[in-house]
Structure formats: C-alpha cells, structure tokens
N, C-alpha and C positions, 0 to 999 in steps of 0.2 A: 531579734527579728522585731519584727513591728506591733502596736497595741494603738489601735486608732490611728495611725500614722506616724508613732513616735517608737522610735530606737529602744529596745529594750534586753538586756541580761537578764538572766531570773534571779542572782545574785549581785551584790556591788556592795563597794565601800561608801556610805554617805558622803555628803562635804563635809563632816566633820572628821572627817580624816581617819575614824576610829570604828563607828557604830557600821553595822551590815545591814543593809537592805534587800530585803526577799518578797516575791510575791506571797503571798497568802493563799493557797495553792486550795484551801477547804470551803474558800470563798467561791471558788470557779465553778461552773462556768457564768453565773448570774451576777457577780459583783468582782471585778477588778480590785483589789484590795494590798497593797503595801505596805510592808510593817518592820520595824526594825530591832535587830538583836542588839543586845548591849551586854549579856553574860552569858557564861559557859551554860548557866542553867537553861536559859533561854532557846540556845543554838540546840541544845539537846533535846527541847523538848519540841520542837520545830519539827526536828528528825522524826522522832518518835511518833508525835501526834500528823505527821506528813503535811504540813505545814509547807512545808518540802519535801519530793519527792522524785523518785528515778536516781539509778545509780550513782550517774557521773556527778549529779546533783548535790544528792546526798555526801559524798566526798567531799566537794567544794564547800558545804556547808559546814561539815567537822575541820575542817583545816580552820576557817575562819572562828570557829569555834574556840580552837586553842589559840588562835590571836585571843581574842575577848580575854582567854583564862589567863596568858601572860602581860596582859598589859594590866592586869589587879597583883600577879604575883609571877614573876618569872622564875620562880626556884625548880630545881630537879622534882620534889616530890608534888608541886603542884601543875606542872608539867605532867607526871606521871599520871596525876590521878584528872586530869582534864581528859588526855588520853582513855585510861578506862574508862570516863564517865561517857565519853561518845560512845566507846566501841559496844556499850552494853545497849545502845538505841535500838538497833534493828540489824538480826543476825544473819540473812541471805546475802546481801548487796556486798561484794566483796571490795568496790571501791571504797568503801568509808574501813576498812582496815587499808588500804593502799594508801588512802590519803593520808590518815592519821601516822602509818609509819614514815612517811617520807615527810613527814613534821616534825615530828621525832628526831630523824638524821639532820635536819637543818639546825634543831636548834640545840643538841646535845653536847658541843664541842663549845658552844660558843660563850662569853662572859655573860653574866646574867642581866646586866645592864644593855647588851646588843640583843637582847634574845626577842621583846615584843616586834621590835622595827624586822628582824630578820624572818618573822612567824608572817608578818604582812607582807613581806615580798614573795614568802616562798606560797603563802598561799592564791595571790593575784597569780602566779607563776600557775599555778594547777589550773588556775580558769584561765589562763590564758591557752597552756595548753588543751585542755580539755576543747577549748574553742576550734581551734587547728586541726585538732583530731575528727571531731565530727565534720568540719568542712571536708576534708579528705574523706570520710566515709561517705556523705554524698556525692563525692567525684565521681567515685567507684562505684557506687551502687547505680547512678545514673544510665551507667553502659549497661545494665539490665532491662532498665525500664525503655531506652532507648532501643537495646536488639526486640525486644517485640512489637515496639511499634514502626519499624522496618516489613516486620514480618507478617502484619496485619492492619487493613485499616480500621478508622476510629479509636474510639476511646480505650485506652490502656487502664483496668480495673485491677488497683492493688487493696488486699484484705491486710488488717495489722489488725493487733492487739495490746490491749490497753494503750499508755500514752510514753511514745519514745521520742516525743519531739522538743522543742526546744525548752520545755516545760520542764524537762526529765531531766535536761543537760544543762551546761551555762547558756549555751546559744547552736544554733541549726538545728540539734536532736541528734538521733543517732537511727533508726527505722524511717522518721520523716524526713534527713535531710537531703535522701536521691529525690522522694517526691517533693518536695518546694525548689530543687534546681528543675528538674524534669518540666514542672508548673513555668519556671522563669524563663524558659528556652522556647516555652512554645509549643508542646506536647500536649495534646489533649488526655490528660491523669485525670481519674477517679478513683475515690477514697472508698472502702467500704470499711465503717468504722464498727469495728466490735465493743456496746456498750461495758464490756469488761466488770460485770458484777463481783463482790459487792460494793467494789467505792465506786464504780461507774466512770474509771478513769479514761473511758471513750468518751463521754462530753468533755473533758479537757483536750481530746484528740481533736474533736469538730470544734471545739471552741477556735482554736490555734488557726487549723486550716480556713474554717472561716475567715478570721484575721487576713488570712493571706490570700484570702478567693480562690482556694485551692477547691474545687468539686466533691462534694464527700454526702455520705446516707449511712445515719447512724441505724446500728442492726441490732437487734437480741443476739446474745453468745450464743446460741444455738443455730441462728442461722446460716454460719460460714458453709458448713459442710451443703448444705439443699443450693448455694451457691455455685460451689464449684461442682456440683454434679449437672448443673446445669448451664456450663461453661461460661459462667457469669466473673470469672477471677482468674487473671492470668497470672499472677502468682502473689505470694505472701510475703512479707515483710515484716518482722516484730524486733525488737529489742532485745536482751538481756539485762539480770542483774549479776548472773557468777557463769560462768563458761569451763570446764574443766581445758585441762591439758590434752585431751582426746576429741573434746569437741562435743560433750554433753550439754545441753542448755538449761539452765534455770533462768525462768521468766515469769511473769503474773500468772496465777492461777489458768488454767484452761487452754494456753499455749500448747501444751501436749494434745489436745483433743484436736486442735486446729491442724498440728502436724499431722495428724493422723489421718483425716481427711484428705489433705492435700497430698499424700502418699498414696490413697485409693483412687483419686480423682487424676492423680499425674499433675499436680500442680504443685510448679516449684518452690518450695518454701527456706527463703533466706532470713539469717539472723544479722542485723548491723550490731557488728561487735567492735569497741572501742579496745586499746589492748589495756588498759589498765581492769578491765573485767574479767580478765584473762586471770583463774587461779592458778600455776602451774603446779603448786600443792596438792590437785586433786585429781583423780583420777575416775572415778566412779562419783557421776553425779547423782545417782542415786541411794547410796549408802552415804556419801562423805560429805552432802552441803544440807549444811541446818537451813531444814523450811519452818520459816515464820509462820505463828500462830497468832491469829489476832482477836482482839475483841467479838463476841458472840453476838453482840449489838450493830457492829456493818452489816451482817446479814439482816437479822431480826426487823430493823430500822434503814427508813429511808427518809437520806435528807434528800431536799428541794425547794422548790417556789409553790406556795400554794398560791389560792385563786385570789387572792385579796394582796397577791405579789409579795406576802413575806415570807422569810425563811421558815420552811416546815419540816419537824422529823417527826416521821409515822412510823407506826410498828405494824406489822404485815406477817406477821406467825402469831399462832395462838398460843395463848397465858401457857407456861413449862414447858413449852416443845425444847429438846434440846437442842443448842445449834454448835455448829464446828466451821469454822472460817482459817483455813490453810492459806496461805495469802500466796504463794508460789508453787509451781509445778516442774518436774525435769523432762525433757521433750532428748531423749536418746539422740546419738548423733549419726546413726541411721536413717534417720527422718529428716535431717536438714539437708538440703539439695547443696550450700556454701556459705560461709561465711562471710560476711561484707566487712573488711577493715580497715585502719587508714592506711594499712601496707598493701593493701590489694585485696583480692576476693581470693579465698580458698577453700578447698576441702575441709568438712568438718572431721577430720582426722589428728591425729599426733602428729605426721608425717605434715600435712599441709600446714598447720599451724606452725609446727617447728621451722618448717621452709621459711616463712616470713619472720619469725620470731627466732632466729637462731643464737641470739645471747641467751634465750632461755630455754632451749630445747634437751639441754645435757643438765637442766638442774635435777 
C-alpha cells in the first residue's frame, strides 16, 4: 500500500541484505516511523511491545526473528531457543506458531552453514504468500460489497473492528482488502471504524484508510449497535487472530458484542480469514483458545498527542482502581454469517471449512 504516494510493505529486508525494517506502529497515527531489527531479542520485543501487530504480521516478524538468530548462531540449540523465545511473546494469534513451525521445518535438516540463507529465503516466501493470500481475500470479499451496491442506491456502509488492514499483514490486509478493492473500482464505500479500546487500533485503520482515500468515520466502540438499529450498517467485516475448525472466531476484544448486535439487527457479519489463521487442532474456541491478558496500563492510561503537539501519556482512572485487560474474545460460529478466505467464502462450520481446505479436514 502507499503512504504519501510511496509504496510500502509492513516488513522488509533492508538494503544491507540482513537487517529487517518495520513500521513502528506504536507511533502511529501521529508519526510514521520506520525502524530496524538487528537481533532476535529486538524482533521478540517488537512483537511483545506491539511495534508490529496483527496475526499475519506477527508471523512474518517471527520468521525474520529466526533469520536474525540464525545469522548469529545456526546451531540446533540456537534455533530451538529462538523458536521458544518468539513463541512466548504473544499467545493468542496462531500465525505466530504457524510461521515458527514453518521456519523450523525449513532449517532442521540443512547443514549449519546453509541455514541462514535458507531462513531468509523461507521468511521472504512467507511474506510473499501472505500478500497473495490477502489479495485473494480482497477479490472474494469484494463480491459481497458489489452485491450490496447492486441491491441498493447510495453508499455501502461497512463496519469493522480493530485494525485488519495492511498494517496488520504484510500488505493489502484481510478485512480491509475488499474495501480497498471496492474503492479502487469506483464503488461508493464508507467505513465505520470502531475506536477499539484500549489500544485504539481503530486509529490505525482510520490512518491507512485516509492514506488510500477511502471515506471513513471513527466511532466509539459502543456506537455500533445504535448504527445497526438505524439501518446505517450494510455489513460487518472483521479480521481474526485464530479461528477453530468449527468456525469459532477469536479476534480483538469487543468483536463478540458487534456480532451480537449484527445478529439482532439482521446485519451480515463476515470474518476475513487467511488460511494460516485456522487452527485445526482446536474445536471449542471458548475453552481452548488462550486469551492474552495485557498490562492494565493500557486501560488506565491513554496515549496521544497533547495540545503542544508532543506525545502524551494520560492517566484516566482513580488511584488504586483495579484494571483488567483481556485482549481478545471469541465469537461463536453461530453468529458468523460467513468466512472470507483466500479460497472463497464459506459457512462458519466444520463442513464449510473442510470443503475449502480438504487437506486439513481429516486431521
């Protein structure tokens, strides 16, 4: 995608051929800042500290983290330590495990002196695969927006939650990919952007939609149901960090409430789902997906820009108040209208997913 007319991916290898460039998402939307990762620990810290975020991008960053580790020490023990370090950074997004396992398989039978080069090649392939997957998700999801545009005059209003655009992937995005294509093909599309407390990742969605020229409006998280009641939302599209084999969807906290409101108001609720985000080992999302609990400071304090144009970190709760910060929730499959994948759109059921991914259906 483009920032200020310049094309970017969210992660890349720098001109030196080995260090890894990322966009520091903790400085957005006010400051577009690129930074370099040079060690395994820096890659792990970038994931843990949410300089990079979004399930596909977390996986890509972990892949390059193993590259940086292999460059220093490509022994079996060093690779195992790197994999363990990265796996411990964030527990919910399954793409992290998928990417680490893919890297481990790519290196495990190679001579030690060939591993670093092979690691960079596999990480680059993971990134290219992600771009292709997201482009395909966009094409399939575009059909849904086109259908609404044909059935009614005027603007197509889409509500999304959290950030599932190109900042959360290597490029294109998942939930936003169909929206970008619709805009590019001349459809009058407008996006209701949930603020997505407590990290306010809706601001990232608003920033990248603005960069692309897509009309959008940032709203409080609790406004979505009201808009649906008044016929102001045509469909919802969100991303996902992990989806079970029966179609339960784990996404940013608050997604479940949007799905409930959509169900009550007859608004279609779709989830954009890259294949690597499917966890075929899990059936029951409510009991078997680990939900990350993050620091209470993310809830008790708000980061932003002060009146002087400088970064500000403001406390908004009384001293001594207990704070809970569950980062994700699970939306049961029964509330999901359909899953938009790189292979097509399917029902949020084991059969629907199995028909699209037969190689996993029997595992």
